[in-house]
N, C-alpha and C positions, 0 to 999 in steps of 0.2 A: 088582779094586778092593778087595773085602772081605778079601782075603788079606794086604794090606800093613799098615803101621803107621798107616794113616789112619782106622781104626775101632777101637772098643773096646766090648765088652759092658759093660753097667752092672753095678755091684756088686749082689749078690743082695738086699741090704736096700732097694734102690730099685725092685724089681720087674723086669719084663722090658723090655728095650730096648737101644739102643746109641747111642753118640756117634760122629759121622762128620765128618771133614774131607775135603772134595773139593778137591784142588789144581786150580785153574781158570785161573791166570795172569790174574785179573781179569775173566774172562768171566761169572762168576756173582757178583752183588753180595752174596750171603749163602751162602757155601759151607760154613759150619759149622752142624751141627744135631745135636740130641739128641732122642730120643723115648723115653718110658717109659710102660708100662702097669702100674698098681698098684691096690691096694685101699685104700679109705678108708671104713670102716663097711660098709654094704651096696652102696656104689658101686664101680664098677671103671672109673675114668677113665683117660684117657691125656693126657699133656702133651707138647707138641712145642715146642722153642725153636730158633730159628735166628738167626744173626747174621753180620755182616761179618767179613772176615779180621782176625785179631788181630795185634798188634804183634810183630815178630820178637823171639824170646827167650822169649815166653810159651808155655806148654804148653796149647794150645787144648783138647785132649781132657780134661785135668784141669779146666780152666775149665768145660767143658760139663757134666761130671759134678757139679761144685759148683753150677752154676746149676739143674740139675734137682733136686738135693737141697733147695735153698732153695725152689723152686717147689712141691715136694710138701709141705714143712712148712707153707708158707703156705696151700696148698689145705686142709690139715687144720685149720688154725686158722679159716679162713673158713667151712668146712662143719662144724666141730665134730666131727671124726673123727680117728682115728689112722692115718696112712698106713702100709701094710704091703705086702710083696711080693705080687704077684699069683700 
């Protein structure tokens, strides 16, 4: 599964982690997920986001990376720190 095009390592500026799409033919209600481990000040949090299948024609992996980027930025604003790679 990890060898095909259904997973992608996160860009280095987002820390360590990956985005995954699990083709399930409807068996899993939330087959898309992304997880990231990063630093924010002295903290080393991780964020995980998962969601339902996307509409045909969208690039779910790109969307997952975008969602984790937004989540890290919001974490930084909320906790008054600057997210950095772990």
